[in-house]
Every structure is written in structure tokens, then in C-alpha cells.
The first five atom37 places (N, CA, C, CB, O) and aatype in JSON, in Angstrom:
{
  "aatype": [6, 5, 3, 15, 12, 2, 3, 14, 19, 0, 3, 6, 19, 1, 15, 10, 10, 3, 7, 8, 9, 19, 10, 15, 1, 11, 10, 0, 6, 1, 7, 8, 18, 14, 0, 9, 3, 19, 15, 0, 15, 9, 15, 1, 9, 10, 7, 2, 19, 16, 15, 1, 6, 8, 19, 5, 0, 2, 2, 1, 10, 1, 5, 10, 12, 0, 0, 18, 11, 5, 19, 6, 12, 10, 10, 1, 10, 7, 6, 18, 5, 16, 7],
  "atom_mask": [
    [1, 1, 1, 1, 1],
    [1, 1, 1, 1, 1],
    [1, 1, 1, 1, 1],
    [1, 1, 1, 1, 1],
    [1, 1, 1, 1, 1],
    [1, 1, 1, 1, 1],
    [1, 1, 1, 1, 1],
    [1, 1, 1, 1, 1],
    [1, 1, 1, 1, 1],
    [1, 1, 1, 1, 1],
    [1, 1, 1, 1, 1],
    [1, 1, 1, 1, 1],
    [1, 1, 1, 1, 1],
    [1, 1, 1, 1, 1],
    [1, 1, 1, 1, 1],
    [1, 1, 1, 1, 1],
    [1, 1, 1, 1, 1],
    [1, 1, 1, 1, 1],
    [1, 1, 1, 0, 1],
    [1, 1, 1, 1, 1],
    [1, 1, 1, 1, 1],
    [1, 1, 1, 1, 1],
    [1, 1, 1, 1, 1],
    [1, 1, 1, 1, 1],
    [1, 1, 1, 1, 1],
    [1, 1, 1, 1, 1],
    [1, 1, 1, 1, 1],
    [1, 1, 1, 1, 1],
    [1, 1, 1, 1, 1],
    [1, 1, 1, 1, 1],
    [1, 1, 1, 0, 1],
    [1, 1, 1, 1, 1],
    [1, 1, 1, 1, 1],
    [1, 1, 1, 1, 1],
    [1, 1, 1, 1, 1],
    [1, 1, 1, 1, 1],
    [1, 1, 1, 1, 1],
    [1, 1, 1, 1, 1],
    [1, 1, 1, 1, 1],
    [1, 1, 1, 1, 1],
    [1, 1, 1, 1, 1],
    [1, 1, 1, 1, 1],
    [1, 1, 1, 1, 1],
    [1, 1, 1, 1, 1],
    [1, 1, 1, 1, 1],
    [1, 1, 1, 1, 1],
    [1, 1, 1, 0, 1],
    [1, 1, 1, 1, 1],
    [1, 1, 1, 1, 1],
    [1, 1, 1, 1, 1],
    [1, 1, 1, 1, 1],
    [1, 1, 1, 1, 1],
    [1, 1, 1, 1, 1],
    [1, 1, 1, 1, 1],
    [1, 1, 1, 1, 1],
    [1, 1, 1, 1, 1],
    [1, 1, 1, 1, 1],
    [1, 1, 1, 1, 1],
    [1, 1, 1, 1, 1],
    [1, 1, 1, 1, 1],
    [1, 1, 1, 1, 1],
    [1, 1, 1, 1, 1],
    [1, 1, 1, 1, 1],
    [1, 1, 1, 1, 1],
    [1, 1, 1, 1, 1],
    [1, 1, 1, 1, 1],
    [1, 1, 1, 1, 1],
    [1, 1, 1, 1, 1],
    [1, 1, 1, 1, 1],
    [1, 1, 1, 1, 1],
    [1, 1, 1, 1, 1],
    [1, 1, 1, 1, 1],
    [1, 1, 1, 1, 1],
    [1, 1, 1, 1, 1],
    [1, 1, 1, 1, 1],
    [1, 1, 1, 1, 1],
    [1, 1, 1, 1, 1],
    [1, 1, 1, 0, 1],
    [1, 1, 1, 1, 1],
    [1, 1, 1, 1, 1],
    [1, 1, 1, 1, 1],
    [1, 1, 1, 1, 1],
    [1, 1, 1, 0, 1]
  ],
  "atom_positions": [
    [[1.0, -1.29, 0.05], [0.04, 0.1, 0.05], [0.46, 2.01, 0.38], [-1.0, -0.33, 1.28], [0.44, 2.91, 1.21]],
    [[0.72, 1.72, -0.71], [1.37, 3.45, -0.89], [1.01, 4.22, 0.36], [0.6, 4.45, -2.33], [0.02, 4.09, 1.08]],
    [[2.04, 5.08, 0.45], [1.52, 6.73, 1.59], [0.95, 7.48, 0.81], [2.77, 7.87, 2.33], [1.2, 8.04, -0.26]],
    [[0.07, 7.41, 1.6], [-1.42, 8.8, 0.8], [-1.97, 9.63, 0.75], [-2.31, 8.93, 0.65], [-3.08, 9.46, 0.23]],
    [[-1.64, 11.06, 1.21], [-2.37, 12.03, 1.42], [-3.39, 12.24, 1.16], [-2.07, 12.72, 1.19], [-3.76, 13.08, 1.97]],
    [[-4.45, 11.93, 0.27], [-5.36, 12.11, -0.74], [-6.71, 10.55, -0.14], [-4.3, 11.94, -2.61], [-7.75, 10.15, -0.67]],
    [[-6.19, 10.22, 0.78], [-7.45, 9.42, 1.61], [-8.34, 10.43, 1.55], [-7.22, 8.89, 3.27], [-7.87, 11.57, 1.61]],
    [[-9.73, 10.28, 1.44], [-10.72, 11.7, 1.99], [-10.91, 11.28, 3.65], [-12.7, 11.83, 1.0], [-10.85, 12.28, 4.36]],
    [[-11.1, 10.15, 4.34], [-11.01, 10.4, 5.34], [-9.49, 10.7, 6.18], [-11.73, 9.52, 5.67], [-9.55, 10.39, 7.37]],
    [[-8.57, 11.09, 5.86], [-7.56, 11.44, 6.53], [-8.06, 13.11, 5.67], [-5.88, 10.43, 6.29], [-8.2, 14.33, 5.79]],
    [[-8.08, 12.9, 5.51], [-8.27, 14.64, 4.85], [-9.56, 14.94, 5.69], [-8.65, 14.88, 2.76], [-9.5, 16.12, 6.04]],
    [[-10.42, 14.49, 6.04], [-11.5, 15.21, 6.71], [-10.73, 15.68, 7.61], [-12.73, 14.51, 7.22], [-10.32, 16.84, 7.62]],
    [[-10.39, 14.6, 8.68], [-9.71, 14.46, 9.65], [-8.53, 16.32, 9.32], [-8.94, 12.57, 9.54], [-8.78, 17.5, 9.55]],
    [[-7.55, 15.74, 8.84], [-6.38, 16.93, 8.9], [-7.36, 18.68, 8.72], [-4.99, 16.56, 7.18], [-7.01, 19.83, 9.0]],
    [[-8.5, 18.18, 8.18], [-9.35, 19.82, 8.16], [-9.95, 19.64, 9.27], [-10.57, 20.29, 6.87], [-10.66, 20.48, 8.71]],
    [[-10.46, 19.39, 10.39], [-10.4, 19.51, 11.56], [-9.92, 20.18, 12.94], [-10.25, 18.94, 11.48], [-10.41, 21.04, 13.67]],
    [[-8.61, 19.3, 12.99], [-7.42, 18.87, 13.8], [-6.68, 20.33, 13.39], [-6.56, 17.2, 13.28], [-6.84, 21.01, 12.38]],
    [[-5.65, 20.57, 14.76], [-4.59, 21.75, 14.97], [-4.09, 21.37, 13.9], [-3.57, 21.91, 16.25], [-4.41, 22.12, 12.98]],
    [[-3.24, 20.26, 13.5], [-1.94, 19.62, 12.97], [-2.44, 18.31, 12.87], [0.0, 0.0, 0.0], [-3.36, 17.58, 13.23]],
    [[-0.86, 18.37, 11.88], [-1.22, 16.78, 11.99], [0.31, 16.41, 11.43], [-2.81, 16.1, 10.85], [0.97, 16.97, 10.55]],
    [[0.62, 15.32, 12.21], [2.46, 14.29, 12.04], [1.93, 13.27, 10.68], [3.06, 12.73, 14.09], [1.46, 12.13, 10.65]],
    [[2.11, 13.84, 10.07], [2.8, 12.7, 8.49], [3.76, 11.44, 8.42], [3.8, 13.58, 7.51], [4.69, 11.73, 7.68]],
    [[3.83, 10.64, 8.73], [4.95, 9.32, 8.54], [5.09, 9.04, 7.72], [4.91, 8.21, 8.95], [3.93, 8.86, 7.36]],
    [[5.53, 8.84, 7.12], [7.11, 8.26, 6.05], [7.76, 6.69, 6.08], [8.63, 9.2, 6.66], [8.75, 6.41, 6.76]],
    [[7.16, 5.88, 5.37], [7.54, 4.68, 5.08], [9.08, 4.7, 4.64], [6.6, 4.15, 4.06], [10.04, 4.13, 5.15]],
    [[9.0, 5.65, 3.39], [10.95, 5.71, 2.61], [11.18, 6.27, 4.28], [11.62, 7.45, 0.64], [11.36, 5.25, 4.94]],
    [[11.24, 7.39, 5.09], [12.45, 7.4, 5.91], [12.31, 5.9, 7.19], [12.48, 9.19, 6.73], [13.32, 5.52, 7.78]],
    [[10.98, 5.28, 7.4], [11.16, 4.44, 7.85], [11.36, 2.77, 7.26], [10.43, 4.74, 8.52], [10.87, 1.73, 7.69]],
    [[11.95, 2.93, 6.51], [12.49, 1.8, 5.61], [13.62, 1.67, 5.87], [12.44, 1.92, 4.26], [14.08, 0.62, 6.34]],
    [[14.64, 3.22, 5.47], [15.53, 4.04, 5.58], [15.95, 3.37, 7.38], [14.92, 5.78, 5.21], [17.02, 2.86, 7.05]],
    [[15.88, 3.14, 8.47], [16.09, 2.81, 9.56], [15.81, 4.15, 10.54], [0.0, 0.0, 0.0], [15.76, 4.24, 11.76]],
    [[15.65, 5.32, 9.29], [14.99, 7.01, 10.62], [13.56, 6.48, 11.44], [14.18, 9.05, 9.32], [12.36, 6.3, 11.24]],
    [[14.43, 6.39, 12.31], [12.81, 6.92, 13.74], [13.42, 8.01, 14.91], [12.12, 5.02, 15.13], [14.52, 8.21, 15.42]],
    [[12.19, 8.53, 15.03], [10.43, 8.0, 14.43], [10.53, 8.49, 12.94], [8.74, 8.99, 15.37], [11.26, 9.36, 12.47]],
    [[9.52, 7.65, 12.3], [9.69, 8.14, 11.06], [9.05, 9.17, 9.93], [9.69, 7.29, 10.68], [8.66, 9.29, 8.77]],
    [[9.31, 9.95, 11.46], [8.09, 11.92, 10.55], [8.64, 11.83, 9.8], [8.02, 13.92, 11.01], [9.53, 10.98, 9.91]],
    [[8.57, 12.46, 8.71], [8.34, 14.12, 7.31], [8.03, 15.26, 8.04], [6.73, 14.1, 5.98], [6.9, 15.73, 7.92]],
    [[8.56, 15.61, 8.52], [9.0, 17.18, 9.33], [8.31, 18.14, 8.38], [10.94, 17.62, 9.42], [7.77, 19.22, 8.64]],
    [[8.52, 17.29, 6.77], [7.85, 18.6, 5.4], [7.07, 18.85, 5.73], [7.43, 18.45, 3.94], [6.87, 20.01, 6.08]],
    [[5.83, 17.56, 5.84], [4.96, 17.26, 5.1], [3.31, 17.58, 6.89], [5.52, 15.3, 4.17], [2.08, 17.64, 6.91]],
    [[4.31, 17.67, 7.84], [3.82, 17.66, 9.12], [3.25, 19.12, 9.81], [4.94, 17.1, 9.88], [4.02, 20.07, 9.7]],
    [[2.16, 19.32, 10.41], [1.91, 21.49, 10.28], [1.64, 21.0, 11.5], [0.4, 22.79, 9.14], [1.18, 19.92, 11.87]],
    [[2.21, 22.52, 12.42], [0.72, 22.4, 13.37], [0.17, 24.04, 13.03], [1.06, 22.05, 15.55], [0.82, 24.89, 12.43]],
    [[-0.99, 24.17, 13.51], [-2.21, 25.8, 12.98], [-1.27, 26.82, 14.21], [-4.91, 25.59, 13.62], [-0.26, 27.44, 13.86]],
    [[-1.61, 26.84, 15.15], [-1.25, 26.92, 16.52], [0.2, 27.31, 17.08], [-1.54, 25.71, 16.97], [0.54, 27.83, 18.15]],
    [[0.96, 26.86, 15.96], [3.17, 26.3, 16.42], [2.48, 28.14, 17.29], [5.56, 26.29, 14.06], [2.14, 28.47, 18.42]],
    [[2.64, 29.05, 15.59], [2.92, 30.72, 15.97], [1.97, 31.69, 17.5], [0.0, 0.0, 0.0], [1.96, 32.8, 18.03]],
    [[1.4, 30.55, 17.62], [0.0, 31.45, 19.66], [1.05, 31.02, 20.25], [-2.18, 30.45, 20.7], [1.66, 31.95, 20.79]],
    [[1.86, 29.29, 20.49], [2.14, 29.08, 21.46], [3.43, 29.0, 21.76], [1.6, 28.31, 21.7], [3.77, 29.06, 22.95]],
    [[4.55, 28.84, 20.53], [5.97, 29.82, 20.97], [6.35, 31.22, 21.19], [6.81, 29.7, 20.16], [5.86, 32.15, 21.83]],
    [[7.44, 31.06, 20.41], [7.73, 32.96, 20.58], [8.39, 32.82, 19.41], [8.83, 33.86, 22.06], [8.87, 31.85, 18.82]],
    [[8.33, 34.04, 19.17], [8.71, 34.06, 17.13], [10.23, 33.6, 16.87], [8.67, 36.06, 16.24], [10.62, 33.55, 15.71]],
    [[10.86, 33.35, 17.65], [12.44, 33.47, 17.39], [12.37, 31.32, 17.03], [13.72, 34.35, 19.41], [13.21, 30.59, 16.49]],
    [[10.69, 30.95, 17.78], [11.05, 29.51, 17.83], [10.55, 29.46, 16.26], [10.22, 28.4, 19.14], [11.22, 28.84, 15.43]],
    [[9.2, 30.22, 15.87], [8.96, 30.18, 14.67], [9.65, 30.52, 13.71], [8.19, 30.6, 14.54], [9.37, 29.93, 12.66]],
    [[10.69, 31.47, 13.65], [12.05, 31.91, 12.64], [13.01, 30.82, 12.81], [12.9, 33.44, 13.09], [13.55, 30.42, 11.77]],
    [[13.26, 30.39, 13.67], [14.58, 28.79, 13.02], [12.8, 27.87, 12.56], [16.22, 27.35, 15.27], [12.47, 27.86, 11.37]],
    [[12.28, 27.49, 13.16], [10.8, 26.52, 12.49], [10.97, 26.37, 11.17], [9.18, 27.26, 12.59], [11.2, 25.27, 10.66]],
    [[10.78, 28.23, 10.06], [10.37, 28.07, 9.33], [11.76, 27.78, 8.08], [9.39, 29.03, 9.39], [11.64, 27.29, 6.95]],
    [[13.06, 28.29, 8.8], [14.29, 28.05, 8.46], [14.6, 26.74, 8.72], [15.11, 28.88, 9.01], [15.79, 26.55, 8.46]],
    [[14.19, 26.0, 9.02], [14.78, 24.88, 8.93], [14.15, 23.57, 8.04], [14.95, 24.62, 10.23], [14.59, 22.45, 7.79]],
    [[12.43, 24.53, 7.56], [11.91, 24.0, 7.29], [12.24, 24.22, 5.71], [10.91, 24.11, 7.95], [12.09, 23.36, 4.84]],
    [[12.79, 25.72, 5.49], [13.17, 25.76, 4.17], [14.11, 24.78, 4.38], [13.62, 27.09, 3.54], [13.53, 23.73, 4.13]],
    [[15.91, 24.39, 4.89], [16.39, 24.2, 4.84], [16.76, 22.37, 4.38], [16.45, 24.97, 5.53], [17.8, 21.75, 4.13]],
    [[15.37, 22.04, 4.44], [14.79, 20.66, 4.47], [14.67, 20.58, 3.13], [13.45, 20.36, 5.29], [15.3, 19.79, 2.42]],
    [[13.92, 21.31, 2.76], [13.2, 21.82, 1.75], [14.46, 21.95, 0.55], [12.39, 23.29, 2.27], [14.55, 21.39, -0.54]],
    [[15.13, 22.67, 1.03], [16.66, 23.1, -0.29], [17.62, 21.3, -0.62], [18.47, 24.76, 0.99], [18.08, 20.88, -1.68]],
    [[17.61, 20.61, 0.8], [18.02, 19.08, 0.53], [17.58, 18.41, 0.15], [18.25, 18.4, 1.13], [18.26, 17.64, -0.53]],
    [[16.34, 18.2, 0.24], [15.61, 17.08, -0.85], [15.51, 17.22, -1.81], [14.55, 16.71, -0.83], [15.6, 16.24, -2.55]],
    [[15.14, 19.07, -2.57], [16.1, 18.83, -3.91], [16.91, 18.43, -4.52], [16.43, 19.21, -4.22], [16.8, 18.52, -5.74]],
    [[17.83, 17.93, -4.05], [19.17, 17.49, -4.3], [20.01, 16.24, -3.88], [19.77, 18.36, -3.89], [21.18, 16.02, -4.22]],
    [[19.23, 15.46, -3.11], [19.65, 14.62, -1.86], [19.45, 13.3, -2.94], [18.5, 14.74, -0.15], [20.02, 12.3, -2.51]],
    [[18.87, 13.13, -4.06], [19.22, 11.49, -4.68], [20.71, 12.4, -5.68], [17.34, 10.41, -6.11], [21.35, 11.86, -6.58]],
    [[20.91, 13.67, -5.23], [22.62, 14.03, -6.29], [22.94, 13.03, -5.28], [23.83, 15.99, -6.38], [23.27, 11.87, -5.08]],
    [[22.55, 14.54, -4.58], [24.18, 14.01, -2.82], [24.26, 12.24, -2.76], [23.26, 14.64, -0.19], [25.28, 11.68, -2.34]],
    [[23.27, 11.61, -3.14], [22.69, 9.82, -2.71], [23.42, 9.11, -3.91], [20.54, 9.41, -2.81], [23.69, 7.91, -3.97]],
    [[23.66, 9.97, -4.77], [25.14, 9.41, -5.91], [26.12, 9.57, -6.31], [25.22, 9.32, -6.8], [26.82, 9.25, -7.27]],
    [[26.16, 10.54, -4.83], [27.43, 11.38, -5.38], [28.09, 12.15, -6.53], [0.0, 0.0, 0.0], [29.22, 12.44, -6.94]],
    [[26.65, 12.34, -6.89], [26.46, 13.49, -8.67], [26.86, 14.79, -7.97], [24.32, 13.79, -9.66], [27.55, 15.56, -8.64]],
    [[26.37, 15.34, -6.08], [26.69, 16.87, -6.44], [27.78, 17.32, -6.67], [26.4, 17.69, -5.62], [28.77, 16.76, -6.19]],
    [[27.94, 18.84, -7.74], [28.71, 19.18, -7.43], [28.29, 20.9, -6.87], [29.57, 18.77, -8.42], [27.48, 21.72, -7.3]],
    [[29.31, 20.91, -5.69], [29.14, 22.14, -5.22], [28.99, 23.33, -6.17], [30.12, 22.32, -4.41], [29.58, 23.29, -7.25]],
    [[28.19, 24.47, -5.82], [28.25, 25.71, -6.44], [27.1, 25.69, -7.39], [0.0, 0.0, 0.0], [26.88, 26.67, -8.1]]
  ]
}
């Protein structure tokens, strides 16, 4: 079975809750535990329960993770060239 963010029941639950934690089968298969897909997980009240600095750090980490994800395959194959 594929990981699916398109399941209608899961989609409805996500719309009602504060946020959601998305688990990744891909991360689990690589032995990464807990297998939380940080880039796909979200909290809608983060800014209400944490400091501005914490929110900024969260946003920066998400940006870095997104940038890494774009070149991850090249890095794994040893094909990434700096620059």
C-alpha cells in the first residue's frame, strides 16, 4: 500500500485538527525513527504557543530541509557539485 495524503477520511481529519504528523514509509525503510516527515507535518497554532524566535527557527529548518530534498538523490549518488 502506498503512503497517501489523498485518503478522503484522512483529509477530513486534517481539516478538523490543529495539525498533523505525517509518518513516512520511506524514512522507516531507511531505519530513520521516528519516521516523521517534518516537511509534510504541520501545526496550525505553532505561532500562538511558541516564541517568534522559535517560529523563525522552524521556518528556517523547513527551508533547509526543502533545499536538501531537491538535491538528495544527487548527494546519494555522489553527483552533487558545489556551486
